[in-house]
C-alpha positions as CSV (number, residue, x, y, z in Angstrom):
1,M,95.5,139.8,130.2
2,K,97.6,136.8,130.7
3,K,94.9,134.5,129.3
4,K,94.7,136.7,126.2
5,I,98.5,136.6,125.7
6,I,98.4,132.8,126.1
7,S,95.5,132.5,123.6
8,L,97.3,134.7,121.1
9,A,100.5,132.5,121.5
10,V,98.6,129.3,120.9
11,A,96.8,130.7,117.9
12,G,100.1,131.8,116.5
13,A,101.6,128.4,116.9
14,L,98.6,126.7,115.2
15,A,98.7,129.2,112.4
16,A,102.4,128.8,111.7
17,P,102.2,125.6,109.6
18,M,99.4,127.2,107.5
19,T,101.6,130.3,106.9
20,A,104.5,128.0,105.9
21,M,102.3,126.3,103.4
22,A,101.1,129.7,102.0
23,D,104.8,130.6,101.6
24,G,105.4,127.6,99.3
25,T,106.1,124.8,101.7
26,N,103.9,121.7,101.6
27,V,104.0,119.0,104.3
28,T,102.4,115.7,103.4
29,L,101.7,113.0,106.1
30,F,101.5,109.5,104.5
31,G,101.5,105.9,105.5
32,S,100.2,102.4,104.9
33,V,98.8,99.8,107.3
34,Q,98.7,96.1,106.4
35,A,97.9,92.9,108.1
36,E,97.8,89.4,106.7
37,Y,97.2,85.9,107.9
38,A,100.1,83.9,106.5
39,T,101.2,80.3,106.9
40,I,104.7,79.1,105.9
41,D,105.5,75.4,105.8
42,I,109.2,74.6,105.2
43,D,110.1,70.9,104.7
44,G,112.6,69.8,107.4
45,V,111.7,72.4,110.0
46,R,111.1,70.7,113.4
47,N,108.1,72.8,114.3
48,G,106.3,72.3,111.0
49,A,104.1,75.1,109.6
50,Q,104.5,78.6,111.0
51,A,101.4,80.9,111.1
52,A,100.9,84.5,112.1
53,I,98.8,87.5,111.7
54,G,100.8,90.7,111.1
55,D,103.1,92.2,108.5
56,E,106.3,90.3,108.4
57,A,107.1,91.6,104.9
58,G,107.2,95.2,106.2
59,R,104.6,97.1,104.2
60,S,103.2,99.1,107.1
61,R,104.9,102.5,107.5
62,F,104.3,106.2,108.3
63,G,106.2,109.2,107.4
64,M,106.4,112.9,106.3
65,H,107.3,114.4,103.0
66,I,108.2,118.1,102.7
67,T,108.5,120.2,99.6
68,E,109.4,123.9,99.5
69,Q,109.2,126.0,96.4
70,L,112.5,128.0,96.1
71,G,111.6,129.8,92.9
72,G,112.8,129.4,89.3
73,G,111.5,125.8,89.3
74,L,113.8,124.8,92.1
75,K,112.4,122.8,95.0
76,A,113.9,121.7,98.3
77,K,112.7,118.3,99.6
78,A,112.9,116.2,102.8
79,H,111.6,112.8,103.6
80,V,111.4,110.8,106.8
81,E,109.8,107.4,107.0
82,Y,109.5,104.6,109.6
83,G,108.1,101.1,109.3
84,F,106.3,98.8,111.8
85,N,104.8,95.4,112.1
86,T,101.0,95.3,112.9
87,G,101.5,91.9,114.5
88,S,103.9,93.1,117.2
89,G,104.6,96.0,119.6
90,D,107.5,97.6,117.8
91,I,107.1,101.4,117.3
92,G,109.1,102.1,114.3
93,I,111.9,100.7,112.0
94,A,114.0,103.3,110.1
95,R,113.2,103.3,106.4
96,E,114.0,106.2,104.0
97,R,115.5,109.4,105.5
98,W,116.9,112.0,103.1
99,V,117.1,115.6,102.0
100,G,117.4,116.9,98.4
101,L,116.9,119.3,95.6
102,A,114.7,118.9,92.5
103,N,113.9,120.7,89.3
104,D,111.5,119.7,86.5
105,D,114.3,120.4,84.0
106,W,117.2,118.5,85.4
107,G,115.7,116.0,87.9
108,E,116.2,115.2,91.6
109,V,119.1,114.7,93.9
110,K,118.7,112.9,97.3
111,L,121.3,112.6,100.1
112,G,120.9,110.2,103.1
113,R,119.3,106.8,103.4
114,V,117.6,106.1,100.1
115,Q,116.0,103.2,98.1
116,S,118.0,101.4,95.5
117,P,117.1,102.0,91.8
118,F,117.0,98.2,91.5
119,K,114.0,98.4,93.9
120,D,111.8,101.2,92.8
121,F,113.0,102.5,89.4
122,A,114.0,99.8,87.0
123,G,112.3,96.4,87.5
124,G,112.3,94.9,90.9
125,Q,109.3,95.8,92.9
126,T,107.9,97.9,90.1
127,I,106.9,94.7,88.3
128,D,106.1,92.5,91.3
129,P,102.4,93.0,92.2
130,F,102.9,91.0,95.4
131,S,105.8,93.1,96.7
132,Y,105.6,93.8,100.5
133,T,103.6,90.6,101.1
134,T,104.6,87.1,102.0
135,L,104.2,86.2,98.3
136,H,107.0,88.6,97.2
137,A,109.5,87.5,94.5
138,T,112.5,88.7,96.6
139,G,114.3,86.6,99.1
140,S,112.3,83.4,99.8
141,G,110.4,83.9,96.5
142,A,113.8,83.1,94.9
143,T,113.5,85.2,91.7
144,M,114.8,88.7,92.6
145,Y,118.1,90.1,93.9
146,S,117.6,91.0,97.6
147,P,120.9,91.3,99.6
148,A,121.1,92.5,103.2
149,N,123.5,95.3,102.3
150,G,120.6,97.4,100.9
151,Y,121.5,97.1,97.3
152,G,118.7,94.9,96.1
153,A,115.0,94.9,95.5
154,G,114.0,93.6,98.9
155,D,111.2,94.9,101.0
156,Q,113.5,96.4,103.7
157,G,116.4,97.0,101.4
158,F,117.8,100.6,101.8
159,V,121.2,102.1,101.1
160,N,122.8,104.1,103.9
161,N,125.1,107.2,103.5
162,A,124.2,107.5,99.8
163,A,123.6,110.0,97.0
164,R,121.0,109.3,94.4
165,Y,120.1,111.1,91.2
166,D,116.9,110.6,89.1
167,S,116.6,112.3,85.7
168,P,113.4,113.7,84.3
169,M,111.5,111.7,81.7
170,V,112.6,112.9,78.2
171,E,110.9,111.4,75.1
172,G,110.1,108.3,77.2
173,F,113.7,107.9,78.5
174,A,114.9,108.3,82.1
175,F,117.9,107.1,84.2
176,S,118.9,106.9,87.8
177,A,122.3,106.7,89.5
178,L,123.3,105.9,93.1
179,L,126.7,106.4,94.8
180,M,127.6,105.0,98.2
181,P,131.1,105.9,99.4
182,S,131.3,103.1,101.9
183,D,129.3,100.6,104.0
184,A,130.2,102.5,107.1
185,N,127.6,104.5,109.0
186,K,130.1,106.7,110.7
187,L,133.5,108.4,110.2
188,D,135.7,106.1,112.3
189,P,139.0,105.0,110.6
190,I,140.1,103.1,113.7
191,T,137.1,100.8,113.9
192,G,137.2,100.7,110.1
193,N,140.6,98.9,110.4
194,G,139.2,96.3,112.6
195,N,135.6,95.9,111.4
196,P,134.7,95.3,107.7
197,A,131.2,96.7,108.4
198,N,132.8,100.1,109.1
199,A,135.2,100.1,106.1
200,G,135.3,101.9,102.8
201,G,135.6,105.4,101.3
202,E,139.3,106.3,101.5
203,D,140.1,102.6,102.0
204,G,139.1,102.0,98.4
205,E,135.4,101.3,98.4
206,W,133.0,103.3,96.3
207,D,129.8,101.3,95.5
208,F,127.4,102.5,92.8
209,Q,124.4,101.6,90.7
210,V,123.1,102.9,87.4
211,A,119.7,102.1,85.8
212,G,117.7,103.3,82.8
213,K,114.2,102.8,81.5
214,Y,112.1,103.6,78.4
215,D,108.3,103.9,78.4
216,F,106.1,104.0,75.3
217,Q,102.3,104.1,75.2
218,Y,99.9,104.1,72.3
219,D,96.1,103.8,73.0
220,A,95.6,100.6,75.0
221,F,99.2,99.4,74.4
222,D,102.2,100.3,76.6
223,L,105.7,99.0,76.6
224,G,108.4,99.5,79.3
225,L,112.1,98.5,78.8
226,F,114.6,98.7,81.6
227,G,118.2,97.7,82.6
228,G,120.7,98.3,85.3
229,Y,124.2,97.6,86.6
230,S,125.2,97.4,90.3
231,R,128.8,97.2,91.7
232,D,129.6,96.6,95.3
233,N,133.4,97.3,95.6
234,V,135.2,95.6,98.4
235,S,137.7,97.3,100.7
236,D,141.0,95.9,101.9
237,D,139.5,95.3,105.3
238,Q,136.5,93.4,103.9
239,K,138.8,91.2,101.9
240,A,141.1,90.5,104.9
241,L,138.4,89.9,107.5
242,G,135.3,88.9,105.6
243,G,136.6,86.2,103.4
244,I,135.6,88.1,100.3
245,L,137.6,87.6,97.2
246,D,136.5,90.3,94.7
247,D,133.9,93.0,93.9
248,E,130.3,92.1,93.3
249,E,128.7,92.9,90.0
250,V,125.0,92.5,89.1
251,W,123.5,93.0,85.6
252,R,119.7,93.4,85.1
253,G,117.5,93.6,82.1
254,G,113.7,93.3,81.5
255,A,110.5,94.5,80.0
256,S,106.8,95.0,80.8
257,V,104.1,94.9,78.2
258,G,100.4,95.8,78.7
259,V,97.5,95.4,76.2
260,G,94.2,96.4,77.6
261,D,93.5,94.5,80.8
262,F,96.5,92.1,80.3
263,R,100.1,92.7,81.4
264,L,103.2,90.5,81.0
265,S,106.5,91.4,82.8
266,G,109.8,89.8,83.3
267,Q,113.5,90.4,84.1
268,Y,116.8,88.6,84.2
269,E,119.7,89.2,86.6
270,N,123.3,88.0,86.4
271,I,125.2,88.0,89.7
272,N,129.0,87.8,89.7
273,N,131.0,87.2,93.0
274,A,128.2,87.6,95.4
275,V,129.0,89.7,98.4
276,G,125.8,91.3,99.8
277,A,123.8,88.8,97.6
278,A,125.1,86.0,99.8
279,T,122.6,87.1,102.5
280,C,119.2,88.7,102.5
281,T,117.1,90.7,105.0
282,T,114.9,89.1,107.6
283,A,111.9,90.6,105.8
284,A,112.9,89.1,102.5
285,A,113.5,85.7,104.0
286,L,110.3,85.9,106.0
287,G,112.1,85.1,109.2
288,A,115.6,84.8,110.7
289,V,117.8,82.6,108.4
290,G,119.2,79.7,110.4
291,D,119.5,75.9,110.5
292,T,116.0,74.9,109.4
293,T,116.8,71.2,110.1
294,N,116.5,71.7,113.9
295,G,114.1,74.6,113.8
296,S,116.5,77.4,115.0
297,G,115.5,79.5,112.0
298,T,112.4,79.6,109.8
299,G,113.6,82.1,107.2
300,Q,114.9,80.8,103.8
301,C,116.8,83.1,101.6
302,N,116.4,81.0,98.4
303,S,117.7,83.6,96.0
304,A,121.0,84.2,97.9
305,M,124.1,83.2,96.0
306,N,127.1,81.5,97.6
307,L,129.6,83.9,99.0
308,N,132.1,84.8,96.2
309,G,129.9,82.7,93.9
310,D,128.0,83.5,90.7
311,G,124.4,82.9,89.6
312,E,121.3,83.9,87.7
313,L,117.8,84.9,88.5
314,W,114.7,84.8,86.2
315,F,111.3,86.3,86.9
316,A,108.1,86.4,84.9
317,S,104.6,87.7,85.8
318,A,101.2,87.7,84.1
319,Q,98.3,89.8,85.3
320,Y,94.8,90.1,84.1
321,A,92.3,92.6,85.4
322,I,88.6,91.9,85.7
323,G,86.9,95.0,87.0
324,N,88.4,95.8,90.4
325,T,90.1,92.4,90.7
326,T,93.5,91.4,89.2
327,L,94.5,87.8,88.7
328,V,98.2,87.1,89.0
329,A,100.4,84.1,88.0
330,Q,104.1,84.5,88.3
331,G,107.4,82.7,89.1
332,G,110.9,82.0,87.9
333,K,114.1,80.4,88.8
334,A,117.2,81.0,90.9
335,H,120.5,79.3,90.0
336,A,123.4,79.6,92.3
337,R,126.5,78.1,90.8
338,N,129.1,76.0,92.5
339,L,132.2,77.7,94.1
340,T,135.5,76.5,92.8
341,G,136.6,74.1,95.5
342,G,133.9,75.4,97.8
343,A,130.2,75.1,98.6
344,A,127.8,73.3,96.3
345,G,125.3,75.2,94.2
346,R,121.5,75.5,94.5
347,D,118.5,75.7,92.1
348,V,115.1,77.0,93.2
349,W,111.9,77.0,91.1
350,S,109.2,79.4,92.4
351,Y,105.5,79.5,91.5
352,T,102.9,82.0,92.7
353,V,99.2,82.4,92.0
354,G,96.8,84.8,93.6
355,L,94.5,87.8,93.3
356,I,94.3,91.4,94.3
357,H,90.9,93.1,94.8
358,Q,90.7,96.9,95.1
359,L,88.0,97.9,97.6
360,S,88.8,101.5,96.8
361,R,91.7,103.6,95.5
362,R,93.4,103.2,98.9
363,S,92.2,99.8,100.2
364,R,92.7,96.3,98.9
365,L,92.3,92.7,99.7
366,Y,94.7,90.1,98.4
367,G,95.6,86.4,98.8
368,G,97.4,83.6,97.2
369,Y,99.8,80.6,97.3
370,Q,103.5,80.3,96.6
371,R,105.6,77.1,96.1
372,A,109.4,77.1,96.2
373,D,111.1,73.9,95.1
374,V,114.7,73.8,96.3
375,D,117.4,71.6,94.9
376,N,120.6,71.7,96.9
377,N,123.4,69.9,95.1
378,A,125.2,69.0,98.4
379,A,123.8,65.7,99.6
380,A,124.1,66.7,103.3
381,V,122.0,69.8,102.9
382,P,118.2,69.4,103.1
383,N,116.2,70.8,100.2
384,N,113.7,72.6,102.5
385,D,110.9,73.1,99.9
386,R,108.5,75.9,100.9
387,N,104.8,76.4,100.8
388,T,103.3,79.8,101.6
389,Y,99.7,80.8,101.9
390,T,98.4,84.3,102.7
391,V,95.3,86.5,102.8
392,G,95.6,90.1,103.8
393,I,94.2,93.6,103.8
394,R,96.0,96.9,103.1
395,H,95.0,100.6,103.5
396,D,97.2,103.4,102.2
397,F,96.7,107.0,103.4
């Protein structure tokens, strides 16, 4: 009898998820696993070229996406995702984590840790075919905004404690908006008064981004236009303790045009009073940023502006598909202007060539070469030009 009761209990537990799916709940397990052999050679680094097999750019991840039909076209959603490096023993790095509501008529609202519209909605990684590889345009690639505060298009750029809204596509138009009440990860006004990383909200900081896009398609021709604005407001604590003078503003505009097997994409970004843009994530820089002269750091955040400084970023990409293989040539320029009475500026020209071969709908091989020519205007600062080679394989599930 006891065995029968146990058997019925186990059967009931196994049947519960299937019953939930039948009641309108759908749970999707997803992920991606990537490994690449990459060599990075930075001029002036004591140890010379660095080579590794793994996923320093952070493409590998696993997660769960839940959707429940509430009736009347309304859906409840939840998303939990973690990343890992195939070349190391880490077991998970927090990526997106949010809960929200969606409707086909009015769009989708997410609350939690989300991606920036500058990353996955308007330009950014949507037009970079080598995103999440060591050939990416963000960070060391020098041609896309990628700050460590989560507001950019970087591989590991996420925005904490945020609300994001994505509209439905109407006559080819759609827009996205993100609101972040503060840079703090907890409600702690005492530590907020002593730590600029835990300041904001009632202290006067409300960060936000807005972005819009338009898509048009006719036969083999398609056109995409996009633009956006990002504002990182600075709290009193950040101004007092972080040496920050004013709020950061970023303007972006660009387009993507496809005709048959050929596609041309590009974008321009104008950065004013860099705050988060003065640093970039370790994944974007492909290593910890440090003094590359004596070898204490191999990362190079070429596209970072000077703190409180201004600059521009240009990016252009050309792709041509031959069967299952896409040839890619892209690059651009980062221009960090001088600070008034402060640090010198920097110019970086970046060039990338490579190819992507689709083994199937979910698996691909890729490889290529990237050159970054750095011109620091300060005589005492080494230029640290950078050569990057990579070949890798990716499987999505």
